[in-house]
VOGU-3710 file (C-alpha; in Angstrom, 3 decimals, decimal comma):
1> xxxxxxxxxx> 10,089/146,651/-64,291  7,259/147,037/-66,781  9,537/145,757/-69,512  10,266/142,663/-67,352  6,580/141,955/-66,943  6,112/142,191/-70,667  8,922/139,678/-71,258  7,527/137,215/-68,700  4,044/137,603/-70,055  5,333/136,943/-73,525
11> xxxxxxxxxx> 7,071/133,749/-72,440  3,902/132,518/-70,745  1,904/133,331/-73,834  4,344/131,413/-76,019  4,101/128,387/-73,705  0,353/128,459/-73,794  0,433/128,681/-77,554  2,813/125,725/-77,734  0,562/123,645/-75,476  -2,497/124,491/-77,505
21> xxxxxxxxxx> -0,587/123,655/-80,661  0,503/120,316/-79,200  -3,054/119,448/-78,252  -4,247/120,270/-81,739  -1,306/119,159/-83,886  0,108/116,002/-82,124  -2,997/113,796/-82,554  -3,082/114,966/-86,177  0,543/114,167/-87,046  1,157/111,171/-84,703
31> xxxxxxxxxx> -0,938/108,024/-85,134  -0,045/105,376/-82,483  -1,506/102,699/-84,773  1,542/103,257/-86,996  3,610/101,579/-84,293  1,532/98,383/-84,035  3,920/96,320/-86,117  6,931/97,530/-84,174  5,227/96,708/-80,849  4,300/93,241/-82,103
41> xxxxxxxxxx> 7,869/92,709/-83,341  9,391/93,743/-80,049  7,087/91,393/-78,097  8,034/88,517/-80,419  11,703/89,305/-79,982  11,538/89,578/-76,200  9,129/86,703/-75,419  8,914/84,515/-78,503  5,159/84,902/-78,435  2,707/86,417/-80,873
51> xxxxxxxxxx> 0,895/89,601/-79,909  -2,251/90,659/-81,723  -3,546/94,213/-81,390  -7,091/93,724/-82,562  -8,412/97,220/-81,856  -7,324/100,786/-82,472  -4,820/102,662/-80,342  -6,059/106,136/-79,440  -3,804/108,903/-78,131  -4,921/111,870/-76,059
61> xxxxxxxxxx> -2,756/114,813/-74,933  -4,700/117,501/-73,081  -5,816/117,759/-70,405  -4,977/114,026/-70,100  -1,901/112,444/-71,618  -2,991/108,883/-72,240  -3,695/105,994/-74,507  -6,726/103,774/-75,101  -6,202/100,212/-76,339  -9,010/98,599/-78,259
71> xxxxxxxxxx> -7,952/94,963/-77,785  -4,930/92,710/-77,222  -4,243/88,992/-77,501  -1,033/87,195/-76,403  -0,398/83,643/-77,587  0,172/80,726/-75,257  3,443/78,941/-74,510  4,431/75,969/-76,634  2,745/72,729/-75,594  -0,266/74,429/-73,979
81> xxxxxxxxxx> -2,696/74,432/-76,857  -4,039/77,038/-79,258  -6,035/79,116/-76,819  -4,361/82,475/-76,038  -2,484/83,054/-72,808  -4,126/86,454/-72,257  -6,819/88,517/-73,927  -7,788/92,117/-73,158  -10,959/93,573/-74,635  -10,008/97,176/-73,843
91> xxxxxxxxxx> -7,689/99,118/-71,548  -7,082/102,774/-70,836  -4,630/104,833/-68,794  -4,381/108,596/-68,706  -2,120/111,034/-66,829  -3,073/114,680/-66,265  -0,584/116,823/-68,123  -0,404/120,126/-66,249  0,379/118,687/-62,767  3,464/116,987/-64,277
101> xxxxxxxxxx> 5,037/120,419/-64,700  5,083/120,738/-60,886  6,200/117,117/-60,324  2,659/115,966/-59,489  1,413/112,667/-60,943  -2,334/112,573/-61,271  -3,668/109,460/-63,011  -7,229/109,040/-64,174  -9,129/105,859/-63,379  -7,131/102,900/-64,702
111> xxxxxxxxxx> -9,514/100,771/-66,719  -9,245/97,165/-67,860  -12,221/95,440/-69,449  -12,675/91,879/-70,637  -9,409/90,403/-69,352  -9,095/86,659/-69,998  -6,080/84,955/-68,416  -5,528/81,225/-68,976  -2,989/79,802/-66,510  -1,898/76,170/-66,753
121> xxxxxxxxxx> 0,579/73,598/-65,467  1,565/70,516/-67,448  1,877/66,994/-66,094  5,645/67,434/-65,727  5,176/70,568/-63,581  5,996/73,267/-66,178  3,745/76,354/-66,294  2,715/78,435/-69,278  4,400/81,531/-67,884  7,849/80,064/-67,179
131> xxxxxxxxxx> 9,187/81,516/-70,450  8,012/85,006/-69,451  10,122/85,006/-66,282  13,536/86,256/-67,266  16,447/84,327/-65,821  19,170/86,411/-64,275  16,846/89,252/-63,341  18,755/91,971/-61,503  18,910/91,663/-57,751  17,478/94,369/-55,548
141> xxxxxxxxxx> 20,934/95,843/-54,974  21,631/95,874/-58,731  18,498/97,745/-59,682  18,822/101,397/-60,616  18,527/103,635/-57,570  16,946/107,079/-57,390  19,419/109,914/-57,564  19,658/112,923/-55,360  17,177/114,827/-57,471  13,652/115,170/-56,249
151> xxxxxxxxxx> 11,094/112,761/-57,673  7,376/113,143/-57,810  6,036/115,188/-54,946  2,447/113,995/-55,385  0,814/110,831/-56,654  -2,903/110,480/-57,273  -4,850/107,778/-59,098  -8,464/108,420/-59,827  -9,284/104,764/-59,253  -8,976/101,259/-60,634
161> xxxxxxxxxx> -11,766/99,651/-62,629  -11,259/96,054/-63,741  -14,441/94,519/-65,082  -15,669/91,302/-66,679  -12,390/89,443/-66,162  -11,924/85,685/-66,348  -8,983/83,769/-64,862  -8,695/80,006/-65,288  -6,253/77,511/-63,718  -5,691/74,055/-65,222
171> xxxxxxxxxx> -3,273/71,912/-63,207  -2,818/68,708/-65,208  -0,257/67,389/-62,706  -2,868/67,382/-59,917  -6,008/66,997/-62,017  -7,437/70,297/-60,714  -9,331/72,950/-62,630  -10,497/76,273/-61,200  -12,088/79,280/-62,855  -12,628/82,806/-61,572
181> xxxxxxxxxx> -15,335/84,279/-63,747  -17,095/87,663/-63,723  -14,148/89,038/-61,767  -14,264/92,761/-61,037  -12,192/95,195/-58,983  -13,231/98,751/-58,271  -11,564/101,344/-56,079  -12,053/104,938/-55,145  -9,435/107,659/-55,642  -5,951/106,651/-54,500
191> xxxxxxxxxx> -4,089/109,472/-52,734  -1,112/109,421/-50,372  -2,147/109,175/-46,710  -5,816/108,781/-47,645  -7,998/105,681/-47,268  -9,321/104,021/-50,411  -12,632/102,199/-50,756  -12,143/98,810/-52,416  -14,628/96,327/-53,835  -14,054/93,079/-55,728
201> xxxxxxxxxx> -15,996/89,993/-56,623  -15,878/86,814/-58,669  -17,584/83,559/-59,462  -15,381/80,577/-58,516  -15,942/77,271/-60,282  -14,190/73,959/-59,628  -14,600/70,496/-61,179  -12,758/68,483/-58,525  -14,267/68,895/-56,051  -17,418/70,108/-57,775
211> xxxxxxxxxx> -18,024/73,615/-56,465  -19,632/76,862/-57,574  -19,082/79,848/-55,295  -19,846/83,532/-55,498  -17,271/85,705/-53,713  -17,643/89,358/-52,849  -15,210/91,469/-50,830  -15,208/95,107/-49,796  -13,335/97,278/-47,340  -11,338/100,446/-46,888
221> xxxxxxxxxx> -7,611/100,328/-47,644  -5,084/102,827/-46,311  -1,306/103,064/-46,633  1,166/104,307/-44,032  4,479/104,575/-45,926  6,357/105,896/-42,917  5,340/102,898/-40,825  5,582/100,555/-43,796  2,046/99,239/-43,222  -1,117/98,703/-45,228
231> xxxxxxxxxx> -4,482/98,552/-43,433  -7,833/97,152/-44,492  -10,616/98,362/-42,255  -14,065/96,795/-42,093  -13,104/93,981/-44,411  -16,247/92,078/-45,390  -16,025/88,825/-47,336  -19,237/87,107/-48,436  -19,222/83,546/-49,766  -22,233/81,818/-51,294
241> xxxxxxxxxx> -21,377/78,305/-52,457  -23,277/75,437/-54,034  -21,977/71,878/-54,277  -23,380/68,341/-54,232  -20,948/67,718/-51,362  -23,092/69,941/-49,145  -26,112/68,295/-47,553  -28,327/71,282/-48,270  -26,607/71,860/-51,594  -25,577/75,359/-50,533
251> xxxxxxxxxx> -23,524/77,222/-47,941  -23,477/80,883/-47,068  -20,597/82,298/-45,006  -19,431/85,757/-44,004  -16,003/86,883/-42,799  -15,433/90,278/-41,175  -12,176/91,675/-39,807  -9,703/94,541/-39,611  -6,409/93,585/-41,271  -2,968/95,178/-40,946
261> xxxxxxxxxx> 0,008/93,956/-42,975  3,602/95,115/-43,337  4,614/96,236/-46,822  7,693/94,012/-46,589  5,417/91,002/-46,070  6,858/90,161/-42,658  3,932/90,768/-40,297  0,162/90,453/-40,359  -2,575/91,050/-37,800  -6,276/90,276/-38,007
271> xxxxxxxxxx> -8,447/91,921/-35,342  -12,171/91,722/-34,805  -12,334/88,476/-36,748  -15,858/87,147/-37,175  -16,779/84,135/-39,307  -20,447/83,191/-39,630  -21,807/80,155/-41,477  -25,427/79,351/-40,752  -25,554/78,648/-36,993  -21,758/78,626/-36,621
281> xxxxxxxxxx> -20,136/81,827/-35,378  -16,387/82,084/-34,810  -14,702/85,192/-33,401  -11,161/86,053/-32,390  -7,900/87,671/-33,449  -4,697/86,479/-35,117  -1,143/87,791/-35,512  1,533/86,616/-37,928  5,261/87,291/-37,986  8,336/86,379/-40,024
291> xxxxxxxxxx> 6,002/85,486/-42,866  8,595/85,485/-45,640  10,985/83,064/-43,901  9,473/80,929/-41,141  5,868/82,054/-40,596  4,555/82,116/-37,045  0,975/82,807/-35,970  -0,694/83,365/-32,617  -4,089/84,428/-31,390  -7,380/83,301/-29,952
301> xxxxxxxxxx> -10,553/81,818/-31,420  -13,939/81,513/-29,781  -16,793/79,392/-31,079  -20,159/80,561/-29,813  -22,502/77,889/-28,461  -24,361/76,020/-31,178  -26,487/72,951/-31,609  -23,752/70,625/-32,850  -26,187/67,850/-33,747  -28,217/70,087/-36,061
311> xxxxxxxxxx> -25,144/71,755/-37,576  -23,355/68,490/-38,368  -26,534/67,072/-39,882  -26,821/70,143/-42,113  -23,224/69,565/-43,269  -24,081/66,044/-44,364  -22,594/64,199/-41,375  -24,708/61,178/-40,435  -24,662/60,813/-36,648  -25,189/57,428/-34,985
321> xxxxxxxxxx> -28,215/56,965/-32,776  -27,527/57,873/-29,151  -29,197/56,712/-25,956  -29,977/60,340/-25,115  -31,352/62,346/-28,030  -30,512/65,596/-26,198  -26,709/65,121/-26,356  -24,578/67,051/-28,862  -27,017/69,959/-28,678  -24,763/72,385/-26,759
331> xxxxxxxxxx> -21,186/72,883/-27,924  -18,788/75,811/-27,571  -15,014/76,282/-27,568  -12,431/78,899/-26,595  -8,850/78,406/-27,828  -5,518/80,214/-27,430  -3,235/79,086/-30,238  0,313/79,521/-31,518  1,728/78,046/-34,737  5,208/78,043/-36,215
341> xxxxxxxxxx> 6,390/75,838/-39,039  4,799/72,410/-38,676  4,015/72,934/-34,971  0,659/74,167/-33,709  0,051/74,603/-29,990  -3,267/75,119/-28,270  -1,927/76,735/-25,110  -5,395/77,008/-23,632  -8,383/74,832/-24,474  -11,826/75,397/-22,970
351> xxxxxxxxxx> -14,607/73,248/-24,437  -18,172/72,835/-23,249  -20,103/69,808/-24,526  -23,607/69,551/-23,113  -23,021/69,252/-19,331  -19,286/68,499/-19,618  -16,429/70,998/-19,309  -13,016/70,211/-20,833  -9,907/72,308/-20,121  -6,206/71,951/-20,805
361> xxxxxxxxxx> -3,762/72,232/-23,683  -2,783/70,328/-26,813  -0,205/70,385/-29,589  0,298/69,133/-33,127  3,815/68,775/-34,581  3,650/67,183/-37,988  1,624/64,055/-37,259  2,571/63,966/-33,557  -0,277/64,849/-31,189  0,188/65,824/-27,558
371> xxxxxxxxxx> -2,445/66,738/-24,992  -2,978/67,412/-21,307  -6,702/67,681/-20,670  -9,012/67,791/-17,669  -12,669/66,734/-17,813  -14,945/67,576/-14,896  -17,548/64,830/-15,443  -19,095/62,932/-18,321  -21,754/60,275/-18,724  -20,647/58,324/-21,796
381> xxxxxxxxxx> -23,757/56,152/-21,670  -25,712/59,119/-23,008  -23,569/59,106/-26,181  -23,562/55,328/-26,757  -26,209/53,563/-28,853  -29,427/52,816/-26,951  -29,656/49,415/-25,269  -32,190/47,176/-26,981  -33,950/45,284/-24,208  -35,333/41,868/-25,149
391> xxxxxxxxxx> -38,640/40,719/-23,724  -40,060/37,240/-23,266  -42,916/38,071/-25,625  -40,606/39,265/-28,410  -37,360/37,375/-28,157  -34,492/38,269/-30,424  -34,392/36,295/-33,648  -31,664/33,680/-33,816  -28,477/34,517/-35,658  -29,114/31,716/-38,154
401> xxxxxxxxxx> -32,225/33,463/-39,436  -30,971/37,030/-39,448  -27,245/36,707/-39,875  -26,915/39,793/-37,691  -25,137/38,155/-34,786  -21,368/38,414/-34,787  -19,350/35,265/-35,461  -16,524/36,483/-33,274  -14,021/36,454/-36,151  -14,663/39,999/-37,396
411> xxxxxxxxxx> -11,626/42,349/-37,203  -11,776/44,592/-34,142  -8,767/46,903/-34,411  -8,135/49,468/-37,184  -4,539/48,287/-37,638  -3,343/50,878/-40,183  -4,780/53,745/-38,168  -3,151/52,491/-34,962  0,202/52,105/-36,705  0,059/55,721/-37,860
421> xxxxxxxxxx> -0,699/57,135/-34,399  1,891/59,398/-32,799  0,455/60,333/-29,386  1,733/61,497/-26,036  -0,961/62,719/-23,707  -2,626/62,634/-20,333  -6,265/62,907/-19,341  -7,836/63,518/-15,939  -11,551/62,963/-15,375  -13,362/63,929/-12,186
431> xxxxxxxxxx> -16,192/61,456/-12,758  -17,082/59,147/-15,625  -20,025/56,814/-16,181  -19,694/54,130/-18,841  -21,779/50,986/-19,218  -23,453/52,085/-15,968  -20,121/51,852/-14,102  -19,140/54,942/-12,112  -15,511/55,884/-11,612  -14,025/58,947/-9,901
441> xxxxxxxxxx> -10,571/60,542/-9,822  -9,441/59,025/-13,126  -5,961/59,494/-14,569  -5,107/58,132/-18,022  -1,849/58,455/-19,952  -1,424/57,355/-23,563  1,726/56,972/-25,624  1,698/55,713/-29,196  4,488/55,600/-31,742  5,438/53,271/-34,602
451> xxxxxxxxxx> 2,632/50,854/-33,790  3,433/50,523/-30,083  0,723/51,885/-27,799  0,867/52,073/-24,006  -1,979/53,236/-21,784  -1,891/53,533/-18,001  -5,090/53,986/-15,988  -5,546/54,953/-12,356  -8,907/55,272/-10,631  -8,684/56,769/-7,165
461> xxxxxxxxxx> -12,287/56,023/-6,191  -13,890/52,963/-7,749  -16,757/51,351/-5,809  -15,160/52,292/-2,485  -11,823/50,943/-3,684  -9,150/51,776/-6,250  -7,957/50,470/-9,603  -4,646/50,548/-11,478  -4,082/49,130/-14,922  -1,667/49,088/-17,847
471> xxxxxxxxxx> -2,430/48,065/-21,417  0,310/47,544/-24,003  -0,782/47,095/-27,616  1,776/46,267/-30,292  0,510/46,388/-33,875  3,915/46,898/-35,487  4,127/43,248/-36,538  1,849/41,064/-38,609  -0,261/39,965/-35,621  -1,344/42,432/-32,889
481> xxxxxxxxxx> -0,159/41,559/-29,369  -1,932/42,829/-26,244  -0,565/42,772/-22,680  -2,807/43,668/-19,743  -1,822/44,144/-16,126  -4,525/45,178/-13,631  -4,940/45,484/-9,900  -8,058/46,380/-7,913  -8,116/46,943/-4,150  -10,990/47,021/-1,643
491> xxxxxxxxxx> -13,671/46,929/-4,343  -17,283/46,453/-3,201  -18,323/43,697/-5,593  -22,074/43,960/-4,967  -22,661/47,497/-6,256  -20,109/46,881/-9,037  -21,955/43,841/-10,390  -25,340/45,525/-10,035  -24,142/48,362/-12,260  -22,230/46,080/-14,614
501> xxxxxxxxxx> -24,779/43,319/-15,300  -27,863/44,649/-13,496  -27,954/41,511/-11,343  -27,457/41,008/-7,626  -25,315/37,851/-7,720  -22,392/38,506/-5,429  -21,136/40,900/-2,799  -18,139/41,397/-0,596  -15,032/43,551/-0,403  -12,341/42,195/-2,651
511> xxxxxxxxxx> -8,931/42,510/-4,216  -8,098/41,351/-7,713  -4,944/41,184/-9,797  -4,285/39,891/-13,304  -1,391/39,710/-15,728  -2,570/38,531/-19,156  -1,394/38,477/-22,754  -3,111/37,618/-26,009  -2,747/38,155/-29,754  -4,897/38,437/-32,845
521> xxxxxxxxxx> -7,546/40,831/-34,092  -10,893/39,276/-33,200  -12,823/38,128/-30,158  -12,202/34,474/-30,968  -8,498/35,082/-31,576  -8,228/36,950/-28,266  -9,793/33,999/-26,439  -7,630/31,385/-28,141  -4,423/33,312/-27,530  -5,093/34,304/-23,909
531> xxxxxxxxxx> -2,313/33,380/-21,461  -1,279/34,578/-18,019  -2,329/34,364/-14,408  -4,746/36,017/-12,016  -5,757/35,941/-8,381  -8,505/37,254/-6,096  -9,574/37,494/-2,487  -12,958/38,621/-1,140  -14,051/39,118/2,452  -17,406/39,242/4,279
541> xxxxxxxxxx> -19,636/38,571/1,314  -22,097/36,158/-0,174  -22,874/34,296/-3,357  -26,492/34,979/-4,203  -28,900/32,790/-6,100  -28,510/29,591/-4,072  -28,337/28,555/-0,419  -25,703/25,843/-0,143  -26,859/24,716/3,302  -30,444/24,404/2,113
551> xxxxxxxxxx> -29,304/22,457/-0,970  -27,466/20,009/1,274  -30,457/19,652/3,590  -32,770/19,007/0,630  -30,418/16,374/-0,767  -30,075/14,719/2,616  -33,856/14,609/3,048  -34,354/13,013/-0,366  -31,930/10,237/0,555  -33,954/9,507/3,678
561> xxxxxxxxxx> -37,247/9,729/1,827  -38,255/12,674/3,952  -39,923/15,884/2,908  -38,075/18,962/4,048  -40,231/21,877/5,137  -40,011/25,036/3,053  -37,361/27,463/4,273  -37,644/31,213/4,615  -33,853/31,657/4,686  -32,336/34,080/2,155
571> xxxxxxxxxx> -31,334/32,425/-1,122  -27,636/33,069/-0,684  -24,502/31,502/0,723  -22,481/33,680/3,057  -18,722/33,526/3,335  -16,218/35,254/5,586  -13,492/34,960/2,975  -13,019/33,597/-0,542  -9,750/33,374/-2,439  -8,175/31,661/-5,378
581> xxxxxxxxxx> -5,727/31,917/-8,248  -5,687/30,679/-11,805  -3,352/30,075/-14,694  -4,653/30,813/-18,176  -3,206/28,873/-21,088  -4,485/29,212/-24,656  -7,858/30,413/-23,477  -8,384/27,801/-20,757  -8,468/29,006/-17,152  -7,221/26,460/-14,628
591> xxxxxxxxxx> -7,949/26,968/-10,916  -6,873/24,435/-8,250  -6,987/26,420/-5,006  -10,451/27,901/-4,550  -11,101/28,339/-0,839  -14,197/29,816/0,778  -14,976/29,944/4,486  -18,136/30,645/6,417  -19,152/30,105/10,061  -20,555/26,637/9,246
601> xxxxxxxxxx> -18,579/25,372/6,257  -15,379/25,340/4,283  -15,491/25,151/0,493  -12,671/24,080/-1,765  -12,797/23,969/-5,520  -10,766/23,017/-8,558  -11,368/22,792/-12,283  -11,196/24,581/-15,600  -13,108/27,249/-17,489  -12,791/27,097/-21,267
611> xxxxxxxxxx> -13,141/30,667/-22,546  -13,068/29,540/-26,179  -15,928/27,027/-25,849  -17,509/29,104/-23,048  -17,901/26,022/-20,848  -16,665/24,915/-17,442  -15,744/21,690/-15,773  -15,473/22,412/-12,081  -15,722/20,497/-8,811  -16,726/22,220/-5,581
621> xxxxxxxxxx> -16,391/20,429/-2,211  -18,144/22,058/0,752  -17,482/20,589/4,218  -19,767/21,213/7,212  -17,612/22,332/10,153  -20,335/23,558/12,487  -24,005/22,691/12,947  -24,762/25,383/15,477  -28,174/26,992/15,119  -28,149/30,397/13,553
631> xxxxxxxxxx> -25,016/29,656/11,538  -26,787/27,984/8,584  -25,544/24,528/9,488  -28,436/23,316/11,620  -29,938/20,002/10,528  -26,706/18,886/8,910  -25,251/16,921/11,809  -24,926/13,777/9,720  -22,849/15,655/7,126  -20,507/17,280/9,568
641> xxxxxxxxxx> -16,945/16,753/8,418  -18,077/15,016/5,215  -17,046/16,596/1,866  -20,003/17,024/-0,504  -18,779/16,957/-4,152  -20,771/19,319/-6,403  -19,966/19,026/-10,108  -20,513/22,089/-12,318  -20,520/21,503/-16,090  -21,830/23,012/-19,319
651> xxxxxxxxxx> -22,072/26,659/-20,416  -20,611/28,902/-17,746  -23,473/31,366/-18,152  -25,995/28,697/-17,019  -24,121/25,608/-15,769  -25,649/22,308/-14,694  -24,780/20,979/-11,257  -24,986/17,575/-9,633  -24,129/16,205/-6,173  -22,466/12,789/-5,854
661> xxxxxxxxxx> -24,627/11,585/-2,986  -23,250/8,052/-3,227  -19,858/9,364/-2,329  -21,423/11,477/0,387  -23,214/8,446/1,856  -20,085/6,335/1,662  -18,073/9,006/3,341  -20,841/9,556/5,876  -21,064/5,825/6,742  -17,343/5,595/6,923
671> xxxxxxxxxx> -17,357/8,519/9,259  -20,075/6,867/11,357  -18,104/3,603/11,467  -15,027/5,448/12,528  -17,105/7,247/15,129  -18,556/3,914/16,353  -15,121/2,366/16,556  -14,012/5,340/18,559  -16,985/4,950/20,851  -16,305/1,198/21,357
681> xxxxxxxxxx> -12,689/1,885/21,994  -13,648/4,525/24,485  -16,011/2,142/26,215  -13,317/-0,546/26,385  -10,889/1,905/27,813  -13,436/3,032/30,356  -14,277/-0,595/31,353  -10,630/-1,452/31,565  -10,057/1,455/33,843  -13,105/0,557/35,881
691> xxxxxxxxxx> -11,949/-3,093/36,285  -8,509/-1,946/37,198  -9,914/0,352/39,806  -12,098/-2,401/41,258  -9,131/-4,793/41,507  -7,044/-2,169/43,170  -9,771/-1,429/45,691  -10,340/-5,169/46,401  -6,648/-5,829/46,858  -6,338/-2,816/49,105
701> xxxxxxxx> -9,180/-4,128/51,303  -7,594/-7,572/51,679  -4,278/-6,129/52,644  -5,868/-3,971/55,303  -7,669/-7,109/56,728  -4,430/-9,035/56,796  -2,627/-6,490/58,947  -5,582/-6,045/61,226
//
């Protein structure tokens, strides 16, 4: 046994002597610089490019088997200029020798300093690395496979240290240039089943758009080979960017998350996502699947409440002036999303804008947009420009002096945008205020495709009535065509007009229907091309601003040379019903059947309203049917049954009116003559009857005397 120990000890001693000899002798007899020319030749043969080894190659054996490279330079592909494709200032890799004897691979920190990599694409789409990609590379199944023998049982890398690297990208086909400068990558020790601290950073520069950004990333990376997953915990990405495109000239953003990705590249999950940029804070989580074939993503995103007005202003967005300066100050959103291919679905949308809540869902497939949204209530007047009220002391300057007033020929519709729309959506609004009009229970559907847009509107509660409407807009052709069909039922006209024009001119419960069509792309064109028909009927209302009975009494008094006492009656004309219809042709509205009734009169009317010239030519004929006190007809006995023609002409916003009293007098005298003739005839009939009766009585008396 002692002899055996001596033999083993001798063998070990010999091995140690051989190792010591190798450490001492190999660096003395082997100079890796002797192989520079052969390395350069092999690179030229394999790639067709020139390799320059500008520094010394240094070999080490014990305790680390490794090589240090002083400097390398690889030429660029043909047609991409004289600058080198890649330059390395220095690189080093070392493997610990003794652990290799027990199938353990222990690598020292892998170092790479001063890397310069110039990537480029020509105008025809070729890149300066195409020639380095070997055609006919072996498929995965053709690659050499590990045998049954055992491989390395342990694998350790002391770390990775890449410093002072520069990577540039010049895409001449797209006119884009990017540069990653001062790039560095540092890691801790890399061991199986152990997390690794990772840190990298770079300075990103771009010419189009002009951008300079500092990027820094750190986190802890771990590998689970059995599960086939790589994890990055506490990922922290910091971005500090400067650009003239930014209103403040700078932007600072931070991204934090925990990331898990499959080694086969098929799945990805991002948990604890947090993105912060100034006042904006976005949180959520995302999952990705089938990433190598047809990527699909799902998750949720939540935007914390922020002052949208201030944030947009800081981003350089110029907001129009709003009637309420406090709007756009509270905005938040909560989204559940799913994306696959060119389809993105927002399965749940919850948005809060100031005092308005919006819920529903939406989708985007290519350029096609779909939505189904519900809005609780919104006052749009708060978001519209403020109303500039004119005063008598400071009237608005005429358009001739300012040129600010519209001519009516300016284009109204963004034709190209409307042609590109691909929409299919519905919107429900609990309450909406716009232009001081209040509507409740609103339902709107919109469909748009290939320049044909259809919108249907239903309002369940609109000034104690209801409203239904359809608008068809066709911009597919050269000239836009608009078709409108509307119907309102049981609308209280008084409150509606008060809110619409802030004037108390008319009231009554009414129905209205219209079917109109026009074409063009300006106000004037719309007026000139307007055609169709409409009708209305109102009940139990009044036209305010004039008292028709009082007007007639005043006119009658003037004819007689009398002075009519002042009246304390309301300045309005009541009616029990009012109806009419009209045909519109080329912007001219023609009405021939206006009929209004009240307890003391009947009013008929006929004429035209020219929407293009904004004038009217209309004749109204009221007829007194009752002169009973308390009905508004008292004092008009002489006009009873006589039509009173009232001519309305001039601008329809402030028309002139005149009464043809000559015709009234003629008709009145004619009526009196007819009445007198009737009276004379009645008297004659009465006298005739009286004479007849007297003769009969006289004859009867004589006959009685004869028989007596």
